[in-house]
All heavy atoms as a GROMACS GRO file, in nm:
protein
  614
    1MET      N    1   7.825  17.936   9.884
    1MET     CA    2   7.898  17.816   9.916
    1MET      C    3   7.986  17.839  10.039
    1MET      O    4   7.989  17.755  10.128
    1MET     CB    5   7.982  17.774   9.796
    1MET     CG    6   8.071  17.658   9.821
    1MET     SD    7   7.988  17.504   9.836
    1MET     CE    8   7.929  17.487   9.673
    2LEU      N    9   8.058  17.951  10.040
    2LEU     CA   10   8.146  17.978  10.154
    2LEU      C   11   8.068  17.992  10.283
    2LEU      O   12   8.114  17.947  10.388
    2LEU     CB   13   8.228  18.105  10.127
    2LEU     CG   14   8.330  18.097  10.015
    2LEU    CD1   15   8.393  18.233   9.991
    2LEU    CD2   16   8.437  17.995  10.046
    3THR      N   17   7.949  18.050  10.276
    3THR     CA   18   7.869  18.068  10.396
    3THR      C   19   7.818  17.935  10.452
    3THR      O   20   7.786  17.926  10.569
    3THR     CB   21   7.749  18.160  10.371
    3THR    OG1   22   7.671  18.106  10.266
    3THR    CG2   23   7.795  18.300  10.336
    4LEU      N   24   7.813  17.833  10.368
    4LEU     CA   25   7.772  17.700  10.414
    4LEU      C   26   7.887  17.622  10.476
    4LEU      O   27   7.868  17.546  10.570
    4LEU     CB   28   7.715  17.619  10.298
    4LEU     CG   29   7.586  17.670  10.234
    4LEU    CD1   30   7.556  17.590  10.109
    4LEU    CD2   31   7.473  17.661  10.333
    5VAL      N   32   8.007  17.640  10.424
    5VAL     CA   33   8.121  17.558  10.464
    5VAL      C   34   8.198  17.618  10.582
    5VAL      O   35   8.242  17.545  10.671
    5VAL     CB   36   8.215  17.534  10.345
    5VAL    CG1   37   8.338  17.457  10.385
    5VAL    CG2   38   8.141  17.462  10.234
    6ARG      N   39   8.213  17.749  10.584
    6ARG     CA   40   8.297  17.811  10.688
    6ARG      C   41   8.253  17.779  10.831
    6ARG      O   42   8.338  17.758  10.916
    6ARG     CB   43   8.304  17.961  10.666
    6ARG     CG   44   8.401  17.996  10.555
    6ARG     CD   45   8.426  18.142  10.546
    6ARG     NE   46   8.530  18.168  10.445
    6ARG     CZ   47   8.538  18.276  10.374
    6ARG    NH1   48   8.450  18.373  10.392
    6ARG    NH2   49   8.633  18.290  10.285
    7PRO      N   50   8.123  17.774  10.863
    7PRO     CA   51   8.085  17.739  11.002
    7PRO      C   52   8.119  17.594  11.041
    7PRO      O   53   8.125  17.561  11.158
    7PRO     CB   54   7.935  17.761  11.005
    7PRO     CG   55   7.905  17.850  10.892
    7PRO     CD   56   8.008  17.821  10.788
    8LEU      N   57   8.143  17.510  10.942
    8LEU     CA   58   8.170  17.368  10.970
    8LEU      C   59   8.315  17.340  11.009
    8LEU      O   60   8.343  17.239  11.072
    8LEU     CB   61   8.137  17.284  10.847
    8LEU     CG   62   7.993  17.287  10.796
    8LEU    CD1   63   7.983  17.210  10.666
    8LEU    CD2   64   7.900  17.230  10.900
    9VAL      N   65   8.407  17.427  10.970
    9VAL     CA   66   8.550  17.398  10.984
    9VAL      C   67   8.611  17.478  11.099
    9VAL      O   68   8.556  17.577  11.145
    9VAL     CB   69   8.625  17.428  10.852
    9VAL    CG1   70   8.574  17.339  10.740
    9VAL    CG2   71   8.613  17.573  10.812
   10GLN      N   72   8.730  17.434  11.142
   10GLN     CA   73   8.800  17.503  11.250
   10GLN      C   74   8.886  17.617  11.196
   10GLN      O   75   8.920  17.708  11.270
   10GLN     CB   76   8.887  17.405  11.328
   10GLN     CG   77   8.806  17.309  11.410
   10GLN     CD   78   8.892  17.217  11.493
   10GLN    OE1   79   9.009  17.195  11.462
   10GLN    NE2   80   8.835  17.162  11.599
   11LYS      N   81   8.925  17.609  11.069
   11LYS     CA   82   9.006  17.715  11.008
   11LYS      C   83   8.931  17.773  10.888
   11LYS      O   84   8.958  17.740  10.773
   11LYS     CB   85   9.141  17.659  10.965
   11LYS     CG   86   9.224  17.610  11.082
   11LYS     CD   87   9.356  17.555  11.036
   11LYS     CE   88   9.432  17.500  11.156
   11LYS     NZ   89   9.556  17.437  11.116
   12PRO      N   90   8.834  17.863  10.915
   12PRO     CA   91   8.752  17.916  10.805
   12PRO      C   92   8.830  18.002  10.706
   12PRO      O   93   8.787  18.017  10.591
   12PRO     CB   94   8.644  17.997  10.876
   12PRO     CG   95   8.692  18.020  11.013
   12PRO     CD   96   8.791  17.911  11.045
   13ALA      N   97   8.943  18.057  10.747
   13ALA     CA   98   9.021  18.140  10.655
   13ALA      C   99   9.082  18.057  10.543
   13ALA      O  100   9.115  18.110  10.436
   13ALA     CB  101   9.130  18.214  10.731
   14ALA      N  102   9.098  17.926  10.564
   14ALA     CA  103   9.159  17.839  10.464
   14ALA      C  104   9.060  17.789  10.359
   14ALA      O  105   9.100  17.726  10.262
   14ALA     CB  106   9.224  17.719  10.534
   15VAL      N  107   8.932  17.818  10.376
   15VAL     CA  108   8.830  17.771  10.282
   15VAL      C  109   8.835  17.855  10.155
   15VAL      O  110   8.835  17.977  10.159
   15VAL     CB  111   8.690  17.778  10.345
   15VAL    CG1  112   8.584  17.737  10.244
   15VAL    CG2  113   8.682  17.690  10.468
   16LYS      N  114   8.840  17.785  10.041
   16LYS     CA  115   8.844  17.852   9.912
   16LYS      C  116   8.762  17.769   9.812
   16LYS      O  117   8.772  17.647   9.811
   16LYS     CB  118   8.988  17.865   9.863
   16LYS     CG  119   9.004  17.946   9.736
   16LYS     CD  120   9.149  17.968   9.703
   16LYS     CE  121   9.198  17.850   9.622
   16LYS     NZ  122   9.332  17.867   9.565
   17VAL      N  123   8.683  17.836   9.733
   17VAL     CA  124   8.602  17.769   9.631
   17VAL      C  125   8.643  17.822   9.495
   17VAL      O  126   8.647  17.942   9.471
   17VAL     CB  127   8.451  17.795   9.653
   17VAL    CG1  128   8.370  17.730   9.543
   17VAL    CG2  129   8.407  17.742   9.788
   18THR      N  130   8.677  17.728   9.404
   18THR     CA  131   8.719  17.764   9.270
   18THR      C  132   8.622  17.703   9.169
   18THR      O  133   8.612  17.580   9.160
   18THR     CB  134   8.861  17.712   9.242
   18THR    OG1  135   8.947  17.753   9.347
   18THR    CG2  136   8.913  17.761   9.109
   19PRO      N  137   8.549  17.785   9.093
   19PRO     CA  138   8.460  17.728   8.991
   19PRO      C  139   8.539  17.692   8.865
   19PRO      O  140   8.627  17.766   8.822
   19PRO     CB  141   8.361  17.841   8.963
   19PRO     CG  142   8.430  17.965   9.005
   19PRO     CD  143   8.532  17.928   9.109
   20ARG      N  144   8.507  17.577   8.811
   20ARG     CA  145   8.567  17.532   8.684
   20ARG      C  146   8.454  17.476   8.599
   20ARG      O  147   8.372  17.399   8.646
   20ARG     CB  148   8.672  17.423   8.708
   20ARG     CG  149   8.792  17.473   8.783
   20ARG     CD  150   8.898  17.367   8.792
   20ARG     NE  151   9.008  17.417   8.874
   20ARG     CZ  152   9.080  17.343   8.953
   20ARG    NH1  153   9.059  17.214   8.961
   20ARG    NH2  154   9.178  17.396   9.023
   21GLU      N  155   8.453  17.514   8.474
   21GLU     CA  156   8.343  17.474   8.386
   21GLU      C  157   8.396  17.390   8.272
   21GLU      O  158   8.502  17.418   8.215
   21GLU     CB  159   8.277  17.600   8.332
   21GLU     CG  160   8.144  17.577   8.271
   21GLU     CD  161   8.069  17.707   8.246
   21GLU    OE1  162   8.092  17.804   8.318
   21GLU    OE2  163   7.988  17.707   8.152
   22ASP      N  164   8.325  17.283   8.240
   22ASP     CA  165   8.357  17.203   8.122
   22ASP      C  166   8.229  17.185   8.041
   22ASP      O  167   8.133  17.258   8.061
   22ASP     CB  168   8.423  17.070   8.160
   22ASP     CG  169   8.335  16.980   8.245
   22ASP    OD1  170   8.213  17.002   8.250
   22ASP    OD2  171   8.388  16.886   8.306
   23GLU      N  172   8.228  17.090   7.949
   23GLU     CA  173   8.115  17.074   7.859
   23GLU      C  174   7.985  17.038   7.929
   23GLU      O  175   7.879  17.087   7.892
   23GLU     CB  176   8.147  16.967   7.755
   23GLU     CG  177   8.259  17.003   7.661
   23GLU     CD  178   8.294  16.888   7.570
   23GLU    OE1  179   8.227  16.783   7.574
   23GLU    OE2  180   8.389  16.904   7.492
   24ARG      N  181   7.992  16.953   8.031
   24ARG     CA  182   7.871  16.903   8.095
   24ARG      C  183   7.846  16.957   8.234
   24ARG      O  184   7.733  16.955   8.282
   24ARG     CB  185   7.876  16.750   8.103
   24ARG     CG  186   7.875  16.683   7.968
   24ARG     CD  187   7.877  16.534   7.980
   24ARG     NE  188   7.763  16.489   8.060
   24ARG     CZ  189   7.756  16.370   8.119
   24ARG    NH1  190   7.856  16.286   8.110
   24ARG    NH2  191   7.651  16.336   8.189
   25TYR      N  192   7.951  17.001   8.302
   25TYR     CA  193   7.938  17.034   8.443
   25TYR      C  194   7.998  17.170   8.476
   25TYR      O  195   8.090  17.218   8.410
   25TYR     CB  196   8.011  16.932   8.531
   25TYR     CG  197   7.954  16.794   8.521
   25TYR    CD1  198   8.016  16.697   8.443
   25TYR    CD2  199   7.839  16.758   8.590
   25TYR    CE1  200   7.965  16.569   8.434
   25TYR    CE2  201   7.787  16.631   8.582
   25TYR     CZ  202   7.850  16.536   8.504
   25TYR     OH  203   7.799  16.410   8.496
   26ILE      N  204   7.946  17.229   8.582
   26ILE     CA  205   8.011  17.339   8.650
   26ILE      C  206   8.064  17.278   8.780
   26ILE      O  207   7.987  17.237   8.867
   26ILE     CB  208   7.914  17.454   8.680
   26ILE    CG1  209   7.858  17.510   8.551
   26ILE    CG2  210   7.985  17.562   8.761
   26ILE    CD1  211   7.748  17.612   8.573
   27ASN      N  212   8.195  17.267   8.790
   27ASN     CA  213   8.258  17.205   8.907
   27ASN      C  214   8.301  17.314   9.004
   27ASN      O  215   8.367  17.410   8.966
   27ASN     CB  216   8.383  17.126   8.866
   27ASN     CG  217   8.350  17.011   8.776
   27ASN    OD1  218   8.263  16.931   8.807
   27ASN    ND2  219   8.416  17.002   8.662
   28TYR      N  220   8.262  17.299   9.129
   28TYR     CA  221   8.310  17.386   9.235
   28TYR      C  222   8.410  17.305   9.316
   28TYR      O  223   8.372  17.210   9.384
   28TYR     CB  224   8.195  17.434   9.323
   28TYR     CG  225   8.106  17.534   9.254
   28TYR    CD1  226   7.984  17.496   9.201
   28TYR    CD2  227   8.146  17.665   9.239
   28TYR    CE1  228   7.903  17.587   9.137
   28TYR    CE2  229   8.066  17.758   9.174
   28TYR     CZ  230   7.944  17.718   9.124
   28TYR     OH  231   7.864  17.808   9.060
   29VAL      N  232   8.537  17.343   9.307
   29VAL     CA  233   8.643  17.272   9.378
   29VAL      C  234   8.659  17.341   9.513
   29VAL      O  235   8.688  17.460   9.521
   29VAL     CB  236   8.774  17.275   9.298
   29VAL    CG1  237   8.884  17.202   9.374
   29VAL    CG2  238   8.753  17.214   9.161
   30LEU      N  239   8.641  17.265   9.618
   30LEU     CA  240   8.644  17.316   9.755
   30LEU      C  241   8.778  17.282   9.818
   30LEU      O  242   8.812  17.165   9.833
   30LEU     CB  243   8.529  17.253   9.833
   30LEU     CG  244   8.510  17.292   9.978
   30LEU    CD1  245   8.479  17.440   9.989
   30LEU    CD2  246   8.398  17.211  10.038
   31ASP      N  247   8.855  17.385   9.853
   31ASP     CA  248   8.982  17.368   9.922
   31ASP      C  249   8.964  17.404  10.068
   31ASP      O  250   8.918  17.514  10.100
   31ASP     CB  251   9.090  17.457   9.861
   31ASP     CG  252   9.130  17.414   9.722
   31ASP    OD1  253   9.166  17.296   9.706
   31ASP    OD2  254   9.124  17.497   9.630
   32VAL      N  255   8.998  17.312  10.157
   32VAL     CA  256   8.994  17.337  10.301
   32VAL      C  257   9.126  17.290  10.361
   32VAL      O  258   9.204  17.222  10.296
   32VAL     CB  259   8.876  17.266  10.370
   32VAL    CG1  260   8.743  17.319  10.320
   32VAL    CG2  261   8.881  17.117  10.351
   33ASP      N  262   9.149  17.328  10.485
   33ASP     CA  263   9.267  17.281  10.556
   33ASP      C  264   9.261  17.128  10.565
   33ASP      O  265   9.153  17.072  10.584
   33ASP     CB  266   9.268  17.343  10.696
   33ASP     CG  267   9.397  17.318  10.768
   33ASP    OD1  268   9.494  17.392  10.744
   33ASP    OD2  269   9.401  17.222  10.848
   34PRO      N  270   9.375  17.060  10.550
   34PRO     CA  271   9.373  16.913  10.555
   34PRO      C  272   9.312  16.856  10.683
   34PRO      O  273   9.251  16.748  10.682
   34PRO     CB  274   9.520  16.875  10.543
   34PRO     CG  275   9.582  16.988  10.470
   34PRO     CD  276   9.508  17.112  10.512
   35ALA      N  277   9.322  16.928  10.792
   35ALA     CA  278   9.262  16.879  10.918
   35ALA      C  279   9.111  16.891  10.918
   35ALA      O  280   9.042  16.826  10.998
   35ALA     CB  281   9.320  16.957  11.036
   36ASP      N  282   9.054  16.973  10.829
   36ASP     CA  283   8.910  16.995  10.825
   36ASP      C  284   8.837  16.914  10.719
   36ASP      O  285   8.715  16.924  10.708
   36ASP     CB  286   8.882  17.144  10.801
   36ASP     CG  287   8.914  17.230  10.921
   36ASP    OD1  288   8.903  17.180  11.034
   36ASP    OD2  289   8.950  17.347  10.901
   37VAL      N  290   8.907  16.834  10.644
   37VAL     CA  291   8.844  16.755  10.537
   37VAL      C  292   8.737  16.662  10.595
   37VAL      O  293   8.626  16.652  10.541
   37VAL     CB  294   8.948  16.676  10.456
   37VAL    CG1  295   8.881  16.579  10.362
   37VAL    CG2  296   9.038  16.770  10.378
   38GLY      N  297   8.767  16.599  10.704
   38GLY     CA  298   8.670  16.509  10.767
   38GLY      C  299   8.545  16.580  10.815
   38GLY      O  300   8.436  16.525  10.811
   39ARG      N  301   8.560  16.702  10.860
   39ARG     CA  302   8.444  16.780  10.905
   39ARG      C  303   8.352  16.814  10.788
   39ARG      O  304   8.231  16.818  10.804
   39ARG     CB  305   8.489  16.909  10.972
   39ARG     CG  306   8.556  16.888  11.103
   39ARG     CD  307   8.598  17.022  11.161
   39ARG     NE  308   8.660  17.005  11.290
   39ARG     CZ  309   8.593  17.002  11.405
   39ARG    NH1  310   8.463  17.014  11.404
   39ARG    NH2  311   8.656  16.986  11.518
   40VAL      N  312   8.410  16.840  10.672
   40VAL     CA  313   8.329  16.875  10.555
   40VAL      C  314   8.262  16.750  10.498
   40VAL      O  315   8.148  16.756  10.453
   40VAL     CB  316   8.415  16.946  10.448
   40VAL    CG1  317   8.337  16.971  10.322
   40VAL    CG2  318   8.469  17.077  10.503
   41ILE      N  319   8.331  16.637  10.502
   41ILE     CA  320   8.273  16.513  10.452
   41ILE      C  321   8.166  16.462  10.547
   41ILE      O  322   8.058  16.422  10.505
   41ILE     CB  323   8.382  16.407  10.428
   41ILE    CG1  324   8.475  16.452  10.317
   41ILE    CG2  325   8.319  16.272  10.394
   41ILE    CD1  326   8.595  16.365  10.297
   42GLY      N  327   8.194  16.462  10.676
   42GLY     CA  328   8.098  16.414  10.775
   42GLY      C  329   8.099  16.263  10.785
   42GLY      O  330   8.161  16.193  10.705
   43ARG      N  331   8.028  16.214  10.883
   43ARG     CA  332   8.020  16.069  10.901
   43ARG      C  333   7.944  16.007  10.786
   43ARG      O  334   7.831  16.047  10.755
   43ARG     CB  335   7.950  16.036  11.032
   43ARG     CG  336   8.034  16.068  11.151
   43ARG     CD  337   7.975  16.011  11.275
   43ARG     NE  338   8.064  16.041  11.387
   43ARG     CZ  339   8.033  16.021  11.512
   43ARG    NH1  340   7.914  15.974  11.543
   43ARG    NH2  341   8.118  16.049  11.607
   44GLN      N  342   8.005  15.910  10.725
   44GLN     CA  343   7.950  15.838  10.611
   44GLN      C  344   7.908  15.931  10.497
   44GLN      O  345   7.820  15.900  10.418
   44GLN     CB  346   7.832  15.751  10.655
   44GLN     CG  347   7.871  15.645  10.755
   44GLN     CD  348   7.753  15.561  10.799
   44GLN    OE1  349   7.639  15.588  10.764
   44GLN    NE2  350   7.783  15.457  10.876
   45GLY      N  351   7.971  16.049  10.490
   45GLY     CA  352   7.946  16.141  10.380
   45GLY      C  353   7.817  16.220  10.388
   45GLY      O  354   7.774  16.280  10.289
   46HIS      N  355   7.754  16.224  10.505
   46HIS     CA  356   7.625  16.292  10.516
   46HIS      C  357   7.635  16.443  10.497
   46HIS      O  358   7.546  16.503  10.435
   46HIS     CB  359   7.560  16.262  10.652
   46HIS     CG  360   7.512  16.122  10.664
   46HIS    ND1  361   7.408  16.073  10.589
   46HIS    CD2  362   7.555  16.019  10.740
   46HIS    CE1  363   7.388  15.946  10.620
   46HIS    NE2  364   7.477  15.911  10.712
   47VAL      N  365   7.740  16.505  10.547
   47VAL     CA  366   7.752  16.651  10.537
   47VAL      C  367   7.776  16.692  10.391
   47VAL      O  368   7.709  16.781  10.339
   47VAL     CB  369   7.865  16.704  10.628
   47VAL    CG1  370   7.888  16.852  10.606
   47VAL    CG2  371   7.832  16.677  10.774
   48ILE      N  372   7.869  16.627  10.324
   48ILE     CA  373   7.897  16.663  10.185
   48ILE      C  374   7.777  16.631  10.095
   48ILE      O  375   7.748  16.704  10.000
   48ILE     CB  376   8.027  16.596  10.132
   48ILE    CG1  377   8.070  16.659   9.999
   48ILE    CG2  378   8.012  16.449  10.117
   48ILE    CD1  379   8.110  16.801  10.006
   49SER      N  380   7.706  16.527  10.127
   49SER     CA  381   7.586  16.494  10.051
   49SER      C  382   7.481  16.604  10.066
   49SER      O  383   7.417  16.644   9.967
   49SER     CB  384   7.529  16.361  10.098
   49SER     OG  385   7.411  16.331  10.031
   50ALA      N  386   7.464  16.656  10.186
   50ALA     CA  387   7.368  16.765  10.208
   50ALA      C  388   7.413  16.891  10.136
   50ALA      O  389   7.331  16.963  10.078
   50ALA     CB  390   7.353  16.791  10.358
   51LEU      N  391   7.543  16.920  10.140
   51LEU     CA  392   7.595  17.038  10.069
   51LEU      C  393   7.572  17.025   9.919
   51LEU      O  394   7.532  17.121   9.852
   51LEU     CB  395   7.743  17.056  10.097
   51LEU     CG  396   7.780  17.105  10.236
   51LEU    CD1  397   7.931  17.099  10.256
   51LEU    CD2  398   7.729  17.244  10.260
   52ARG      N  399   7.596  16.906   9.865
   52ARG     CA  400   7.574  16.885   9.721
   52ARG      C  401   7.428  16.902   9.684
   52ARG      O  402   7.395  16.957   9.580
   52ARG     CB  403   7.624  16.746   9.681
   52ARG     CG  404   7.773  16.738   9.674
   52ARG     CD  405   7.821  16.599   9.634
   52ARG     NE  406   7.964  16.600   9.617
   52ARG     CZ  407   8.044  16.504   9.657
   52ARG    NH1  408   7.994  16.395   9.717
   52ARG    NH2  409   8.174  16.511   9.638
   53THR      N  410   7.338  16.856   9.770
   53THR     CA  411   7.195  16.871   9.746
   53THR      C  412   7.155  17.018   9.744
   53THR      O  413   7.080  17.063   9.657
   53THR     CB  414   7.114  16.796   9.853
   53THR    OG1  415   7.150  16.658   9.848
   53THR    CG2  416   6.966  16.811   9.830
   54LEU      N  417   7.208  17.096   9.839
   54LEU     CA  418   7.178  17.239   9.844
   54LEU      C  419   7.230  17.312   9.721
   54LEU      O  420   7.161  17.396   9.662
   54LEU     CB  421   7.238  17.302   9.970
   54LEU     CG  422   7.167  17.270  10.100
   54LEU    CD1  423   7.249  17.319  10.218
   54LEU    CD2  424   7.030  17.335  10.101
   55VAL      N  425   7.353  17.282   9.682
   55VAL     CA  426   7.413  17.349   9.567
   55VAL      C  427   7.340  17.313   9.439
   55VAL      O  428   7.311  17.400   9.355
   55VAL     CB  429   7.564  17.315   9.557
   55VAL    CG1  430   7.623  17.363   9.427
   55VAL    CG2  431   7.638  17.374   9.674
   56GLU      N  432   7.308  17.189   9.420
   56GLU     CA  433   7.237  17.146   9.299
   56GLU      C  434   7.095  17.204   9.297
   56GLU      O  435   7.045  17.243   9.191
   56GLU     CB  436   7.231  16.993   9.293
   56GLU     CG  437   7.157  16.937   9.174
   56GLU     CD  438   7.222  16.967   9.040
   56GLU    OE1  439   7.344  16.985   9.033
   56GLU    OE2  440   7.148  16.972   8.939
   57GLY      N  441   7.031  17.210   9.411
   57GLY     CA  442   6.895  17.263   9.416
   57GLY      C  443   6.888  17.413   9.395
   57GLY      O  444   6.783  17.467   9.357
   58ALA      N  445   6.997  17.484   9.418
   58ALA     CA  446   6.998  17.629   9.405
   58ALA      C  447   7.014  17.677   9.261
   58ALA      O  448   6.988  17.792   9.232
   58ALA     CB  449   7.110  17.688   9.491
   59ARG      N  450   7.055  17.589   9.171
   59ARG     CA  451   7.077  17.634   9.034
   59ARG      C  452   6.945  17.652   8.961
   59ARG      O  453   6.845  17.588   8.993
   59ARG     CB  454   7.166  17.537   8.958
   59ARG     CG  455   7.097  17.411   8.913
   59ARG     CD  456   7.191  17.324   8.830
   59ARG     NE  457   7.131  17.195   8.805
   59ARG     CZ  458   7.080  17.160   8.687
   59ARG    NH1  459   7.087  17.241   8.586
   59ARG    NH2  460   7.025  17.042   8.672
   60ASP      N  461   6.946  17.740   8.864
   60ASP     CA  462   6.828  17.764   8.782
   60ASP      C  463   6.829  17.664   8.667
   60ASP      O  464   6.909  17.675   8.575
   60ASP     CB  465   6.829  17.907   8.730
   60ASP     CG  466   6.699  17.944   8.661
   60ASP    OD1  467   6.609  17.859   8.654
   60ASP    OD2  468   6.688  18.059   8.614
   61LYS      N  469   6.742  17.568   8.672
   61LYS     CA  470   6.743  17.459   8.575
   61LYS      C  471   6.696  17.504   8.436
   61LYS      O  472   6.725  17.440   8.337
   61LYS     CB  473   6.658  17.344   8.626
   61LYS     CG  474   6.720  17.278   8.748
   61LYS     CD  475   6.619  17.193   8.822
   61LYS     CE  476   6.674  17.137   8.948
   61LYS     NZ  477   6.707  17.236   9.049
   62ARG      N  478   6.628  17.616   8.427
   62ARG     CA  479   6.581  17.664   8.297
   62ARG      C  480   6.690  17.736   8.220
   62ARG      O  481   6.696  17.728   8.099
   62ARG     CB  482   6.463  17.759   8.315
   62ARG     CG  483   6.340  17.691   8.371
   62ARG     CD  484   6.236  17.792   8.406
   62ARG     NE  485   6.288  17.865   8.524
   62ARG     CZ  486   6.250  17.986   8.560
   62ARG    NH1  487   6.161  18.051   8.491
   62ARG    NH2  488   6.301  18.044   8.667
   63VAL      N  489   6.778  17.803   8.290
   63VAL     CA  490   6.879  17.886   8.225
   63VAL      C  491   6.996  17.805   8.173
   63VAL      O  492   7.042  17.823   8.062
   63VAL     CB  493   6.929  17.996   8.322
   63VAL    CG1  494   7.044  18.074   8.261
   63VAL    CG2  495   6.815  18.087   8.360
   64ASN      N  496   7.046  17.712   8.252
   64ASN     CA  497   7.168  17.641   8.218
   64ASN      C  498   7.144  17.490   8.227
   64ASN      O  499   7.100  17.441   8.330
   64ASN     CB  500   7.280  17.684   8.314
   64ASN     CG  501   7.416  17.641   8.268
   64ASN    OD1  502   7.429  17.565   8.174
   64ASN    ND2  503   7.518  17.689   8.333
   65ALA      N  504   7.176  17.419   8.123
   65ALA     CA  505   7.155  17.274   8.122
   65ALA      C  506   7.268  17.199   8.192
   65ALA      O  507   7.260  17.079   8.210
   65ALA     CB  508   7.142  17.225   7.979
   66LYS      N  509   7.373  17.270   8.231
   66LYS     CA  510   7.487  17.204   8.294
   66LYS      C  511   7.456  17.170   8.439
   66LYS      O  512   7.392  17.246   8.510
   66LYS     CB  513   7.610  17.293   8.290
   66LYS     CG  514   7.661  17.316   8.151
   66LYS     CD  515   7.785  17.399   8.153
   66LYS     CE  516   7.835  17.422   8.012
   66LYS     NZ  517   7.960  17.497   8.012
   67LYS      N  518   7.499  17.053   8.481
   67LYS     CA  519   7.483  17.012   8.619
   67LYS      C  520   7.596  17.071   8.702
   67LYS      O  521   7.702  17.104   8.652
   67LYS     CB  522   7.483  16.860   8.631
   67LYS     CG  523   7.360  16.797   8.571
   67LYS     CD  524   7.354  16.654   8.610
   67LYS     CE  525   7.223  16.595   8.561
   67LYS     NZ  526   7.201  16.462   8.612
   68ILE      N  527   7.572  17.078   8.831
   68ILE     CA  528   7.671  17.134   8.923
   68ILE      C  529   7.729  17.020   9.006
   68ILE      O  530   7.655  16.935   9.056
   68ILE     CB  531   7.607  17.239   9.013
   68ILE    CG1  532   7.562  17.358   8.929
   68ILE    CG2  533   7.703  17.284   9.121
   68ILE    CD1  534   7.490  17.465   9.006
   69ARG      N  535   7.862  17.020   9.018
   69ARG     CA  536   7.929  16.920   9.102
   69ARG      C  537   8.013  16.992   9.205
   69ARG      O  538   8.076  17.093   9.178
   69ARG     CB  539   8.019  16.830   9.018
   69ARG     CG  540   7.943  16.738   8.929
   69ARG     CD  541   8.022  16.622   8.878
   69ARG     NE  542   8.146  16.661   8.814
   69ARG     CZ  543   8.224  16.577   8.747
   69ARG    NH1  544   8.190  16.452   8.737
   69ARG    NH2  545   8.336  16.618   8.692
   70LEU      N  546   8.014  16.938   9.325
   70LEU     CA  547   8.095  16.989   9.434
   70LEU      C  548   8.204  16.887   9.462
   70LEU      O  549   8.177  16.772   9.492
   70LEU     CB  550   8.009  17.010   9.559
   70LEU     CG  551   8.077  17.061   9.684
   70LEU    CD1  552   8.141  17.196   9.658
   70LEU    CD2  553   7.976  17.072   9.796
   71VAL      N  554   8.331  16.930   9.449
   71VAL     CA  555   8.446  16.840   9.461
   71VAL      C  556   8.536  16.893   9.572
   71VAL      O  557   8.569  17.011   9.574
   71VAL     CB  558   8.525  16.834   9.328
   71VAL    CG1  559   8.645  16.743   9.341
   71VAL    CG2  560   8.436  16.794   9.214
   72ILE      N  561   8.574  16.804   9.664
   72ILE     CA  562   8.668  16.843   9.770
   72ILE      C  563   8.809  16.810   9.723
   72ILE      O  564   8.837  16.697   9.687
   72ILE     CB  565   8.638  16.770   9.901
   72ILE    CG1  566   8.500  16.806   9.951
   72ILE    CG2  567   8.742  16.805  10.006
   72ILE    CD1  568   8.459  16.729  10.074
   73ASN      N  569   8.894  16.910   9.725
   73ASN     CA  570   9.034  16.893   9.690
   73ASN      C  571   9.106  16.839   9.814
   73ASN      O  572   9.140  16.916   9.903
   73ASN     CB  573   9.095  17.023   9.641
   73ASN     CG  574   9.234  17.006   9.587
   73ASN    OD1  575   9.282  16.895   9.573
   73ASN    ND2  576   9.297  17.115   9.556
   74ASP      N  577   9.126  16.709   9.820
   74ASP     CA  578   9.188  16.646   9.936
   74ASP      C  579   9.340  16.655   9.920
   74ASP      O  580   9.400  16.579   9.846
   74ASP     CB  581   9.144  16.501   9.946
   74ASP     CG  582   9.184  16.438  10.077
   74ASP    OD1  583   9.250  16.505  10.159
   74ASP    OD2  584   9.148  16.322  10.100
   75GLN      N  585   9.400  16.748   9.992
   75GLN     CA  586   9.543  16.774   9.980
   75GLN      C  587   9.626  16.681  10.067
   75GLN      O  588   9.747  16.691  10.068
   75GLN     CB  589   9.571  16.919  10.020
   75GLN     CG  590   9.495  17.016   9.933
   75GLN     CD  591   9.488  17.154   9.994
   75GLN    OE1  592   9.528  17.176  10.107
   75GLN    NE2  593   9.438  17.248   9.918
   76ARG      N  594   9.561  16.589  10.136
   76ARG     CA  595   9.635  16.496  10.222
   76ARG      C  596   9.706  16.387  10.141
   76ARG      O  597   9.795  16.323  10.188
   76ARG     CB  598   9.540  16.429  10.323
   76ARG     CG  599   9.474  16.529  10.415
   76ARG     CD  600   9.375  16.461  10.505
   76ARG     NE  601   9.271  16.400  10.422
   76ARG     CZ  602   9.184  16.311  10.467
   76ARG    NH1  603   9.186  16.273  10.590
   76ARG    NH2  604   9.093  16.262  10.388
   77HIS      N  605   9.659  16.364  10.019
   77HIS     CA  606   9.715  16.254   9.939
   77HIS      C  607   9.797  16.306   9.825
   77HIS      O  608   9.776  16.401   9.766
   77HIS     CB  609   9.604  16.164   9.884
   77HIS     CG  610   9.523  16.102   9.992
   77HIS    ND1  611   9.557  15.982  10.048
   77HIS    CD2  612   9.413  16.142  10.057
   77HIS    CE1  613   9.468  15.950  10.140
   77HIS    NE2  614   9.379  16.048  10.148
   0.00000   0.00000   0.00000
């Protein structure tokens, strides 16, 4: 995950991914610098949509029935 996001942002040292698991999902909470949130989301959400597709496609569907979600922690609000 970090290797996908760090090239997109201006402050790669601020990128942090925290996995959180609940009953149905494995949530990856993505923390980036507030100035880089727009870069990760992309125009009309195309970048984050592509990242979500890659992350979901990388999971082993036979081993774990839980879906994977990628959540951006927007610290601006």
